PQR file of N, CA, C, O and H, with PARSE charges and radii, in Angstrom:
ATOM      1  N   UNK A   1      -3.101  -3.683   3.348 -0.4000 1.5000
ATOM      2  CA  UNK A   1      -2.922  -2.599   4.278 -0.0000 2.0000
ATOM      3  C   UNK A   1      -2.094  -3.112   5.444  0.5500 1.7000
ATOM      4  O   UNK A   1      -2.213  -4.257   5.878 -0.5500 1.4000
ATOM      5  N   UNK A   2      -1.267  -2.230   5.921 -0.4000 1.5000
ATOM      6  CA  UNK A   2      -0.438  -2.576   7.072 -0.0000 2.0000
ATOM      7  C   UNK A   2       0.042  -1.291   7.728  0.5500 1.7000
ATOM      8  O   UNK A   2      -0.017  -0.216   7.132 -0.5500 1.4000
ATOM      9  H   UNK A   2      -1.170  -1.299   5.569  0.4000 1.0000
ATOM     10  N   UNK A   3       0.511  -1.414   8.940 -0.4000 1.5000
ATOM     11  CA  UNK A   3       1.225  -0.303   9.565 -0.0000 2.0000
ATOM     12  C   UNK A   3       2.675  -0.711   9.832  0.5500 1.7000
ATOM     13  O   UNK A   3       3.404  -0.019  10.543 -0.5500 1.4000
ATOM     14  H   UNK A   3       0.560  -2.288   9.424  0.4000 1.0000
ATOM     15  N   UNK A   4       3.080  -1.839   9.254 -0.4000 1.5000
ATOM     16  CA  UNK A   4       4.428  -2.369   9.406 -0.0000 2.0000
ATOM     17  C   UNK A   4       5.356  -1.715   8.383  0.5500 1.7000
ATOM     18  O   UNK A   4       5.448  -2.162   7.240 -0.5500 1.4000
ATOM     19  H   UNK A   4       2.488  -2.401   8.677  0.4000 1.0000
ATOM     20  N   UNK A   5       6.022  -0.679   8.796 -0.4000 1.5000
ATOM     21  CA  UNK A   5       6.923   0.056   7.915 -0.0000 2.0000
ATOM     22  C   UNK A   5       8.318  -0.562   7.874  0.5500 1.7000
ATOM     23  O   UNK A   5       9.115  -0.246   6.990 -0.5500 1.4000
ATOM     24  H   UNK A   5       5.947  -0.315   9.724  0.4000 1.0000
ATOM     25  N   UNK A   6       8.606  -1.424   8.810 -0.4000 1.5000
ATOM     26  CA  UNK A   6       9.958  -1.949   8.958 -0.0000 2.0000
ATOM     27  C   UNK A   6      10.242  -3.129   8.033  0.5500 1.7000
ATOM     28  O   UNK A   6      11.205  -3.096   7.267 -0.5500 1.4000
ATOM     29  H   UNK A   6       7.958  -1.680   9.527  0.4000 1.0000
ATOM     30  N   UNK A   7       9.426  -4.155   8.096 -0.4000 1.5000
ATOM     31  CA  UNK A   7       9.765  -5.373   7.356 -0.0000 2.0000
ATOM     32  C   UNK A   7       9.032  -5.532   6.030  0.5500 1.7000
ATOM     33  O   UNK A   7       9.447  -6.350   5.208 -0.5500 1.4000
ATOM     34  H   UNK A   7       8.644  -4.182   8.718  0.4000 1.0000
ATOM     35  N   UNK A   8       7.967  -4.787   5.790 -0.4000 1.5000
ATOM     36  CA  UNK A   8       7.203  -4.977   4.553 -0.0000 2.0000
ATOM     37  C   UNK A   8       8.020  -4.704   3.285  0.5500 1.7000
ATOM     38  O   UNK A   8       7.887  -5.458   2.320 -0.5500 1.4000
ATOM     39  H   UNK A   8       7.630  -4.123   6.458  0.4000 1.0000
ATOM     40  N   UNK A   9       8.845  -3.678   3.244 -0.4000 1.5000
ATOM     41  CA  UNK A   9       9.651  -3.490   2.018 -0.0000 2.0000
ATOM     42  C   UNK A   9      10.528  -4.701   1.698  0.5500 1.7000
ATOM     43  O   UNK A   9      10.658  -5.082   0.534 -0.5500 1.4000
ATOM     44  H   UNK A   9       8.953  -3.066   4.027  0.4000 1.0000
ATOM     45  N   UNK A  10      11.118  -5.296   2.703 -0.4000 1.5000
ATOM     46  CA  UNK A  10      11.939  -6.488   2.491 -0.0000 2.0000
ATOM     47  C   UNK A  10      11.116  -7.682   2.048  0.5500 1.7000
ATOM     48  O   UNK A  10      11.539  -8.446   1.181 -0.5500 1.4000
ATOM     49  H   UNK A  10      11.012  -4.986   3.648  0.4000 1.0000
ATOM     50  N   UNK A  11       9.937  -7.845   2.642 -0.4000 1.5000
ATOM     51  CA  UNK A  11       9.052  -8.944   2.245 -0.0000 2.0000
ATOM     52  C   UNK A  11       8.631  -8.790   0.788  0.5500 1.7000
ATOM     53  O   UNK A  11       8.595  -9.767   0.041 -0.5500 1.4000
ATOM     54  H   UNK A  11       9.594  -7.224   3.346  0.4000 1.0000
ATOM     55  N   UNK A  12       8.315  -7.565   0.388 -0.4000 1.5000
ATOM     56  CA  UNK A  12       7.917  -7.326  -1.002 -0.0000 2.0000
ATOM     57  C   UNK A  12       9.081  -7.648  -1.943  0.5500 1.7000
ATOM     58  O   UNK A  12       8.888  -8.308  -2.964 -0.5500 1.4000
ATOM     59  H   UNK A  12       8.344  -6.771   0.995  0.4000 1.0000
ATOM     60  N   UNK A  13      10.266  -7.192  -1.606 -0.4000 1.5000
ATOM     61  CA  UNK A  13      11.440  -7.460  -2.452 -0.0000 2.0000
ATOM     62  C   UNK A  13      11.682  -8.964  -2.584  0.5500 1.7000
ATOM     63  O   UNK A  13      11.983  -9.451  -3.675 -0.5500 1.4000
ATOM     64  H   UNK A  13      10.422  -6.656  -0.776  0.4000 1.0000
ATOM     65  N   UNK A  14      11.553  -9.700  -1.480 -0.4000 1.5000
ATOM     66  CA  UNK A  14      11.734 -11.153  -1.527 -0.0000 2.0000
ATOM     67  C   UNK A  14      10.670 -11.803  -2.407  0.5500 1.7000
ATOM     68  O   UNK A  14      10.966 -12.723  -3.168 -0.5500 1.4000
ATOM     69  H   UNK A  14      11.309  -9.305  -0.594  0.4000 1.0000
ATOM     70  N   UNK A  15       9.455 -11.333  -2.302 -0.4000 1.5000
ATOM     71  CA  UNK A  15       8.337 -11.881  -3.070 -0.0000 2.0000
ATOM     72  C   UNK A  15       8.565 -11.660  -4.571  0.5500 1.7000
ATOM     73  O   UNK A  15       8.373 -12.575  -5.372 -0.5500 1.4000
ATOM     74  H   UNK A  15       9.215 -10.585  -1.684  0.4000 1.0000
ATOM     75  N   UNK A  16       8.968 -10.464  -4.940 -0.4000 1.5000
ATOM     76  CA  UNK A  16       9.208 -10.135  -6.351 -0.0000 2.0000
ATOM     77  C   UNK A  16      10.432 -10.899  -6.883  0.5500 1.7000
ATOM     78  O   UNK A  16      10.474 -11.275  -8.054 -0.5500 1.4000
ATOM     79  H   UNK A  16       9.124  -9.720  -4.289  0.4000 1.0000
ATOM     80  N   UNK A  17      11.417 -11.121  -6.018 -0.4000 1.5000
ATOM     81  CA  UNK A  17      12.640 -11.821  -6.440 -0.0000 2.0000
ATOM     82  C   UNK A  17      12.366 -13.244  -6.911  0.5500 1.7000
ATOM     83  O   UNK A  17      13.140 -13.787  -7.700 -0.5500 1.4000
ATOM     84  H   UNK A  17      11.383 -10.815  -5.067  0.4000 1.0000
ATOM     85  N   UNK A  18      11.289 -13.856  -6.447 -0.4000 1.5000
ATOM     86  CA  UNK A  18      10.941 -15.211  -6.877 -0.0000 2.0000
ATOM     87  C   UNK A  18       9.797 -15.171  -7.892  0.5500 1.7000
ATOM     88  O   UNK A  18       9.044 -16.132  -8.047 -0.5500 1.4000
ATOM     89  H   UNK A  18      10.661 -13.416  -5.806  0.4000 1.0000
ATOM     90  N   UNK A  19       9.688 -14.024  -8.582 -0.4000 1.5000
ATOM     91  CA  UNK A  19       8.741 -13.830  -9.678 -0.0000 2.0000
ATOM     92  C   UNK A  19       7.277 -13.968  -9.261  0.5500 1.7000
ATOM     93  O   UNK A  19       6.456 -14.508 -10.003 -0.5500 1.4000
ATOM     94  H   UNK A  19      10.299 -13.242  -8.456  0.4000 1.0000
ATOM     95  N   UNK A  20       6.967 -13.476  -8.074 -0.4000 1.5000
ATOM     96  CA  UNK A  20       5.587 -13.422  -7.610 -0.0000 2.0000
ATOM     97  C   UNK A  20       5.143 -11.969  -7.624  0.5500 1.7000
ATOM     98  O   UNK A  20       5.962 -11.051  -7.639 -0.5500 1.4000
ATOM     99  H   UNK A  20       7.634 -13.037  -7.472  0.4000 1.0000
ATOM    100  N   UNK A  21       3.855 -11.785  -7.619 -0.4000 1.5000
ATOM    101  CA  UNK A  21       3.306 -10.436  -7.675 -0.0000 2.0000
ATOM    102  C   UNK A  21       2.253 -10.249  -6.600  0.5500 1.7000
ATOM    103  O   UNK A  21       1.655 -11.211  -6.117 -0.5500 1.4000
ATOM    104  H   UNK A  21       3.190 -12.532  -7.606  0.4000 1.0000
ATOM    105  N   UNK A  22       2.036  -8.993  -6.234 -0.4000 1.5000
ATOM    106  CA  UNK A  22       0.975  -8.640  -5.289 -0.0000 2.0000
ATOM    107  C   UNK A  22       0.191  -7.472  -5.860  0.5500 1.7000
ATOM    108  O   UNK A  22       0.663  -6.774  -6.756 -0.5500 1.4000
ATOM    109  H   UNK A  22       2.521  -8.212  -6.626  0.4000 1.0000
ATOM    110  N   UNK A  23      -0.984  -7.267  -5.347 -0.4000 1.5000
ATOM    111  CA  UNK A  23      -1.828  -6.155  -5.806 -0.0000 2.0000
ATOM    112  C   UNK A  23      -1.273  -4.816  -5.367  0.5500 1.7000
ATOM    113  O   UNK A  23      -1.530  -3.801  -6.014 -0.5500 1.4000
ATOM    114  H   UNK A  23      -1.368  -7.834  -4.618  0.4000 1.0000
ATOM    115  N   UNK A  24      -0.533  -4.793  -4.302 -0.4000 1.5000
ATOM    116  CA  UNK A  24       0.032  -3.571  -3.755 -0.0000 2.0000
ATOM    117  C   UNK A  24      -0.100  -3.577  -2.245  0.5500 1.7000
ATOM    118  O   UNK A  24      -0.928  -4.292  -1.680 -0.5500 1.4000
ATOM    119  H   UNK A  24      -0.324  -5.618  -3.776  0.4000 1.0000
ATOM    120  N   UNK A  25       0.717  -2.781  -1.608 -0.4000 1.5000
ATOM    121  CA  UNK A  25       0.681  -2.650  -0.154 -0.0000 2.0000
ATOM    122  C   UNK A  25       0.477  -1.179   0.175  0.5500 1.7000
ATOM    123  O   UNK A  25       1.232  -0.320  -0.279 -0.5500 1.4000
ATOM    124  H   UNK A  25       1.390  -2.200  -2.067  0.4000 1.0000
ATOM    125  N   UNK A  26      -0.539  -0.901   0.959 -0.4000 1.5000
ATOM    126  CA  UNK A  26      -0.780   0.450   1.449 -0.0000 2.0000
ATOM    127  C   UNK A  26      -0.366   0.486   2.910  0.5500 1.7000
ATOM    128  O   UNK A  26      -0.853  -0.297   3.726 -0.5500 1.4000
ATOM    129  H   UNK A  26      -1.153  -1.599   1.328  0.4000 1.0000
ATOM    130  N   UNK A  27       0.538   1.401   3.231 -0.4000 1.5000
ATOM    131  CA  UNK A  27       0.988   1.549   4.609 -0.0000 2.0000
ATOM    132  C   UNK A  27       0.226   2.709   5.227  0.5500 1.7000
ATOM    133  O   UNK A  27       0.287   3.847   4.762 -0.5500 1.4000
ATOM    134  H   UNK A  27       0.934   2.037   2.568  0.4000 1.0000
ATOM    135  N   UNK A  28      -0.499   2.377   6.298 -0.4000 1.5000
ATOM    136  CA  UNK A  28      -1.334   3.363   6.976 -0.0000 2.0000
ATOM    137  C   UNK A  28      -0.474   4.413   7.654  0.5500 1.7000
ATOM    138  O   UNK A  28       0.658   4.151   8.059 -0.5500 1.4000
ATOM    139  H   UNK A  28      -0.549   1.453   6.676  0.4000 1.0000
ATOM    140  N   UNK A  29      -1.036   5.601   7.768 -0.4000 1.5000
ATOM    141  CA  UNK A  29      -0.348   6.715   8.412 -0.0000 2.0000
ATOM    142  C   UNK A  29      -0.796   6.786   9.867  0.5500 1.7000
ATOM    143  O   UNK A  29      -1.983   6.965  10.142 -0.5500 1.4000
ATOM    144  H   UNK A  29      -1.956   5.814   7.440  0.4000 1.0000
ATOM    145  N   UNK A  30       0.127   6.650  10.783 -0.4000 1.5000
ATOM    146  CA  UNK A  30      -0.195   6.653  12.209 -0.0000 2.0000
ATOM    147  C   UNK A  30      -0.656   8.020  12.694  0.5500 1.7000
ATOM    148  O   UNK A  30      -1.239   8.121  13.773 -0.5500 1.4000
ATOM    149  H   UNK A  30       1.090   6.504  10.559  0.4000 1.0000
ATOM    150  N   UNK A  31      -0.408   9.072  11.925 -0.4000 1.5000
ATOM    151  CA  UNK A  31      -0.844  10.414  12.313 -0.0000 2.0000
ATOM    152  C   UNK A  31      -2.264  10.718  11.847  0.5500 1.7000
ATOM    153  O   UNK A  31      -2.829  11.748  12.216 -0.5500 1.4000
ATOM    154  H   UNK A  31       0.066   8.990  11.048  0.4000 1.0000
ATOM    155  N   UNK A  32      -2.848   9.826  11.038 -0.4000 1.5000
ATOM    156  CA  UNK A  32      -4.221   9.995  10.584 -0.0000 2.0000
ATOM    157  C   UNK A  32      -5.130   9.101  11.423  0.5500 1.7000
ATOM    158  O   UNK A  32      -4.705   8.064  11.933 -0.5500 1.4000
ATOM    159  H   UNK A  32      -2.390   8.990  10.738  0.4000 1.0000
ATOM    160  N   UNK A  33      -6.375   9.515  11.557 -0.4000 1.5000
ATOM    161  CA  UNK A  33      -7.348   8.678  12.250 -0.0000 2.0000
ATOM    162  C   UNK A  33      -7.686   7.480  11.355  0.5500 1.7000
ATOM    163  O   UNK A  33      -7.355   7.463  10.170 -0.5500 1.4000
ATOM    164  H   UNK A  33      -6.720  10.357  11.144  0.4000 1.0000
ATOM    165  N   UNK A  34      -8.339   6.500  11.935 -0.4000 1.5000
ATOM    166  CA  UNK A  34      -8.782   5.346  11.142 -0.0000 2.0000
ATOM    167  C   UNK A  34      -9.668   5.833  10.001  0.5500 1.7000
ATOM    168  O   UNK A  34      -9.523   5.380   8.866 -0.5500 1.4000
ATOM    169  H   UNK A  34      -8.608   6.514  12.898  0.4000 1.0000
ATOM    170  N   UNK A  35     -10.576   6.746  10.294 -0.4000 1.5000
ATOM    171  CA  UNK A  35     -11.468   7.285   9.269 -0.0000 2.0000
ATOM    172  C   UNK A  35     -10.718   7.972   8.145  0.5500 1.7000
ATOM    173  O   UNK A  35     -11.062   7.810   6.974 -0.5500 1.4000
ATOM    174  H   UNK A  35     -10.693   7.114  11.216  0.4000 1.0000
ATOM    175  N   UNK A  36      -9.693   8.739   8.494 -0.4000 1.5000
ATOM    176  CA  UNK A  36      -8.898   9.429   7.468 -0.0000 2.0000
ATOM    177  C   UNK A  36      -8.122   8.426   6.615  0.5500 1.7000
ATOM    178  O   UNK A  36      -8.024   8.595   5.400 -0.5500 1.4000
ATOM    179  H   UNK A  36      -9.413   8.870   9.445  0.4000 1.0000
ATOM    180  N   UNK A  37      -7.570   7.382   7.242 -0.4000 1.5000
ATOM    181  CA  UNK A  37      -6.891   6.335   6.475 -0.0000 2.0000
ATOM    182  C   UNK A  37      -7.872   5.648   5.534  0.5500 1.7000
ATOM    183  O   UNK A  37      -7.538   5.369   4.382 -0.5500 1.4000
ATOM    184  H   UNK A  37      -7.650   7.245   8.229  0.4000 1.0000
ATOM    185  N   UNK A  38      -9.077   5.377   6.018 -0.4000 1.5000
ATOM    186  CA  UNK A  38     -10.092   4.747   5.175 -0.0000 2.0000
ATOM    187  C   UNK A  38     -10.456   5.656   4.008  0.5500 1.7000
ATOM    188  O   UNK A  38     -10.606   5.183   2.882 -0.5500 1.4000
ATOM    189  H   UNK A  38      -9.348   5.603   6.953  0.4000 1.0000
ATOM    190  N   UNK A  39     -10.599   6.948   4.261 -0.4000 1.5000
ATOM    191  CA  UNK A  39     -10.889   7.893   3.177 -0.0000 2.0000
ATOM    192  C   UNK A  39      -9.799   7.861   2.119  0.5500 1.7000
ATOM    193  O   UNK A  39     -10.098   7.890   0.926 -0.5500 1.4000
ATOM    194  H   UNK A  39     -10.477   7.332   5.177  0.4000 1.0000
ATOM    195  N   UNK A  40      -8.551   7.801   2.530 -0.4000 1.5000
ATOM    196  CA  UNK A  40      -7.435   7.719   1.583 -0.0000 2.0000
ATOM    197  C   UNK A  40      -7.516   6.448   0.744  0.5500 1.7000
ATOM    198  O   UNK A  40      -7.268   6.479  -0.461 -0.5500 1.4000
ATOM    199  H   UNK A  40      -8.308   7.777   3.500  0.4000 1.0000
ATOM    200  N   UNK A  41      -7.861   5.340   1.378 -0.4000 1.5000
ATOM    201  CA  UNK A  41      -7.988   4.073   0.656 -0.0000 2.0000
ATOM    202  C   UNK A  41      -9.146   4.110  -0.333  0.5500 1.7000
ATOM    203  O   UNK A  41      -9.041   3.561  -1.430 -0.5500 1.4000
ATOM    204  H   UNK A  41      -8.062   5.315   2.357  0.4000 1.0000
ATOM    205  N   UNK A  42     -10.246   4.749   0.043 -0.4000 1.5000
ATOM    206  CA  UNK A  42     -11.391   4.877  -0.865 -0.0000 2.0000
ATOM    207  C   UNK A  42     -11.005   5.711  -2.074  0.5500 1.7000
ATOM    208  O   UNK A  42     -11.358   5.369  -3.203 -0.5500 1.4000
ATOM    209  H   UNK A  42     -10.332   5.196   0.934  0.4000 1.0000
ATOM    210  N   UNK A  43     -10.289   6.791  -1.852 -0.4000 1.5000
ATOM    211  CA  UNK A  43      -9.828   7.630  -2.965 -0.0000 2.0000
ATOM    212  C   UNK A  43      -8.940   6.807  -3.902  0.5500 1.7000
ATOM    213  O   UNK A  43      -9.103   6.849  -5.121 -0.5500 1.4000
ATOM    214  H   UNK A  43     -10.003   7.069  -0.935  0.4000 1.0000
ATOM    215  N   UNK A  44      -8.010   6.068  -3.325 -0.4000 1.5000
ATOM    216  CA  UNK A  44      -7.111   5.249  -4.149 -0.0000 2.0000
ATOM    217  C   UNK A  44      -7.893   4.225  -4.960  0.5500 1.7000
ATOM    218  O   UNK A  44      -7.617   4.022  -6.142 -0.5500 1.4000
ATOM    219  H   UNK A  44      -7.877   6.034  -2.335  0.4000 1.0000
ATOM    220  N   UNK A  45      -8.857   3.588  -4.334 -0.4000 1.5000
ATOM    221  CA  UNK A  45      -9.634   2.555  -5.025 -0.0000 2.0000
ATOM    222  C   UNK A  45     -10.496   3.143  -6.131  0.5500 1.7000
ATOM    223  O   UNK A  45     -10.652   2.531  -7.188 -0.5500 1.4000
ATOM    224  H   UNK A  45      -9.082   3.752  -3.373  0.4000 1.0000
ATOM    225  N   UNK A  46     -11.050   4.309  -5.902 -0.4000 1.5000
ATOM    226  CA  UNK A  46     -11.978   4.865  -6.887 -0.0000 2.0000
ATOM    227  C   UNK A  46     -11.277   5.618  -8.013  0.5500 1.7000
ATOM    228  O   UNK A  46     -11.868   5.825  -9.073 -0.5500 1.4000
ATOM    229  H   UNK A  46     -10.924   4.806  -5.043  0.4000 1.0000
ATOM    230  N   UNK A  47     -10.047   6.024  -7.807 -0.4000 1.5000
ATOM    231  CA  UNK A  47      -9.360   6.852  -8.806 -0.0000 2.0000
ATOM    232  C   UNK A  47      -8.183   6.144  -9.467  0.5500 1.7000
ATOM    233  O   UNK A  47      -7.353   6.788 -10.107 -0.5500 1.4000
ATOM    234  H   UNK A  47      -9.566   5.856  -6.947  0.4000 1.0000
ATOM    235  N   UNK A  48      -8.106   4.837  -9.320 -0.4000 1.5000
ATOM    236  CA  UNK A  48      -6.933   4.111  -9.811 -0.0000 2.0000
ATOM    237  C   UNK A  48      -7.301   3.087 -10.861  0.5500 1.7000
ATOM    238  O   UNK A  48      -8.426   2.589 -10.916 -0.5500 1.4000
ATOM    239  H   UNK A  48      -8.781   4.314  -8.799  0.4000 1.0000
ATOM    240  N   UNK A  49      -6.324   2.791 -11.687 -0.4000 1.5000
ATOM    241  CA  UNK A  49      -6.459   1.687 -12.630 -0.0000 2.0000
ATOM    242  C   UNK A  49      -6.286   0.379 -11.866  0.5500 1.7000
ATOM    243  O   UNK A  49      -5.723   0.359 -10.772 -0.5500 1.4000
ATOM    244  H   UNK A  49      -5.411   3.196 -11.642  0.4000 1.0000
ATOM    245  N   UNK A  50      -6.770  -0.699 -12.446 -0.4000 1.5000
ATOM    246  CA  UNK A  50      -6.779  -1.989 -11.759 -0.0000 2.0000
ATOM    247  C   UNK A  50      -5.392  -2.419 -11.277  0.5500 1.7000
ATOM    248  O   UNK A  50      -5.264  -2.939 -10.169 -0.5500 1.4000
ATOM    249  H   UNK A  50      -7.227  -0.683 -13.335  0.4000 1.0000
ATOM    250  N   UNK A  51      -4.372  -2.215 -12.078 -0.4000 1.5000
ATOM    251  CA  UNK A  51      -3.035  -2.688 -11.717 -0.0000 2.0000
ATOM    252  C   UNK A  51      -2.072  -1.562 -11.349  0.5500 1.7000
ATOM    253  O   UNK A  51      -0.857  -1.762 -11.349 -0.5500 1.4000
ATOM    254  H   UNK A  51      -4.477  -1.793 -12.978  0.4000 1.0000
ATOM    255  N   UNK A  52      -2.592  -0.404 -11.042 -0.4000 1.5000
ATOM    256  CA  UNK A  52      -1.750   0.770 -10.791 -0.0000 2.0000
ATOM    257  C   UNK A  52      -0.783   0.578  -9.615  0.5500 1.7000
ATOM    258  O   UNK A  52       0.320   1.124  -9.625 -0.5500 1.4000
ATOM    259  H   UNK A  52      -3.579  -0.241 -11.042  0.4000 1.0000
ATOM    260  N   UNK A  53      -1.184  -0.177  -8.627 -0.4000 1.5000
ATOM    261  CA  UNK A  53      -0.353  -0.340  -7.437 -0.0000 2.0000
ATOM    262  C   UNK A  53       0.325  -1.706  -7.365  0.5500 1.7000
ATOM    263  O   UNK A  53       0.897  -2.059  -6.333 -0.5500 1.4000
ATOM    264  H   UNK A  53      -2.080  -0.621  -8.618  0.4000 1.0000
ATOM    265  N   UNK A  54       0.266  -2.475  -8.450 -0.4000 1.5000
ATOM    266  CA  UNK A  54       0.861  -3.800  -8.453 -0.0000 2.0000
ATOM    267  C   UNK A  54       2.336  -3.721  -8.105  0.5500 1.7000
ATOM    268  O   UNK A  54       3.084  -2.916  -8.659 -0.5500 1.4000
ATOM    269  H   UNK A  54      -0.199  -2.188  -9.288  0.4000 1.0000
ATOM    270  N   UNK A  55       2.734  -4.572  -7.176 -0.4000 1.5000
ATOM    271  CA  UNK A  55       4.141  -4.716  -6.755 -0.0000 2.0000
ATOM    272  C   UNK A  55       4.717  -3.416  -6.188  0.5500 1.7000
ATOM    273  O   UNK A  55       5.924  -3.188  -6.270 -0.5500 1.4000
ATOM    274  H   UNK A  55       2.126  -5.226  -6.725  0.4000 1.0000
ATOM    275  N   UNK A  56       3.876  -2.577  -5.624 -0.4000 1.5000
ATOM    276  CA  UNK A  56       4.330  -1.306  -5.057 -0.0000 2.0000
ATOM    277  C   UNK A  56       3.919  -1.182  -3.607  0.5500 1.7000
ATOM    278  O   UNK A  56       2.954  -1.800  -3.158 -0.5500 1.4000
ATOM    279  H   UNK A  56       2.895  -2.762  -5.558  0.4000 1.0000
ATOM    280  N   UNK A  57       4.671  -0.371  -2.886 -0.4000 1.5000
ATOM    281  CA  UNK A  57       4.297   0.048  -1.543 -0.0000 2.0000
ATOM    282  C   UNK A  57       3.926   1.519  -1.630  0.5500 1.7000
ATOM    283  O   UNK A  57       4.672   2.330  -2.178 -0.5500 1.4000
ATOM    284  H   UNK A  57       5.454   0.132  -3.252  0.4000 1.0000
ATOM    285  N   UNK A  58       2.773   1.847  -1.087 -0.4000 1.5000
ATOM    286  CA  UNK A  58       2.258   3.218  -1.120 -0.0000 2.0000
ATOM    287  C   UNK A  58       2.016   3.663   0.309  0.5500 1.7000
ATOM    288  O   UNK A  58       1.364   2.965   1.086 -0.5500 1.4000
ATOM    289  H   UNK A  58       2.167   1.188  -0.642  0.4000 1.0000
ATOM    290  N   UNK A  59       2.540   4.816   0.646 -0.4000 1.5000
ATOM    291  CA  UNK A  59       2.382   5.372   1.987 -0.0000 2.0000
ATOM    292  C   UNK A  59       1.235   6.377   1.967  0.5500 1.7000
ATOM    293  O   UNK A  59       1.163   7.233   1.086 -0.5500 1.4000
ATOM    294  H   UNK A  59       3.070   5.383   0.014  0.4000 1.0000
ATOM    295  N   UNK A  60       0.352   6.266   2.936 -0.4000 1.5000
ATOM    296  CA  UNK A  60      -0.742   7.226   3.076 -0.0000 2.0000
ATOM    297  C   UNK A  60      -0.294   8.400   3.913  0.5500 1.7000
ATOM    298  O   UNK A  60       0.521   8.218   4.817 -0.5500 1.4000
ATOM    299  H   UNK A  60       0.411   5.571   3.652  0.4000 1.0000
ATOM    300  N   UNK A  61      -0.790   9.597   3.654 -0.4000 1.5000
ATOM    301  CA  UNK A  61      -1.778   9.939   2.639 -0.0000 2.0000
ATOM    302  C   UNK A  61      -1.149   9.967   1.250  0.5500 1.7000
ATOM    303  O   UNK A  61       0.061  10.131   1.088 -0.5500 1.4000
ATOM    304  H   UNK A  61      -1.452   9.745   2.920  0.4000 1.0000
ATOM    305  N   UNK A  62      -2.013   9.802   0.265 -0.4000 1.5000
ATOM    306  CA  UNK A  62      -1.551   9.839  -1.113 -0.0000 2.0000
ATOM    307  C   UNK A  62      -1.054  11.233  -1.460  0.5500 1.7000
ATOM    308  O   UNK A  62      -1.550  12.221  -0.919 -0.5500 1.4000
ATOM    309  H   UNK A  62      -2.995   9.669   0.397  0.4000 1.0000
ATOM    310  N   UNK A  63      -0.073  11.319  -2.361 -0.4000 1.5000
ATOM    311  CA  UNK A  63       0.439  12.658  -2.736 -0.0000 2.0000
ATOM    312  C   UNK A  63      -0.576  13.465  -3.515  0.5500 1.7000
ATOM    313  O   UNK A  63      -0.299  14.601  -3.899 -0.5500 1.4000
ATOM    314  H   UNK A  63       0.329  10.516  -2.800  0.4000 1.0000
TER
END
C-alpha cells in the first residue's frame, strides 16, 4: 500500500526489468477516508486469487 502515485510505477517497472516480482501495489485514494481505503483492501483480499495482483499497480477504489 502506498499513496505515492508519482514514483511507484517507475519503481515497479525497474523491479520487473531485472526479473523480480512483487505481490502487487495498492495505491490509496486520497479522497477516501482511512476506513474506506481499508474496506477496499478487505474486499480485494477476500475476493481475489492469490496471485491476481502480482506485478500490478491497483488504484483504489476498485472498479
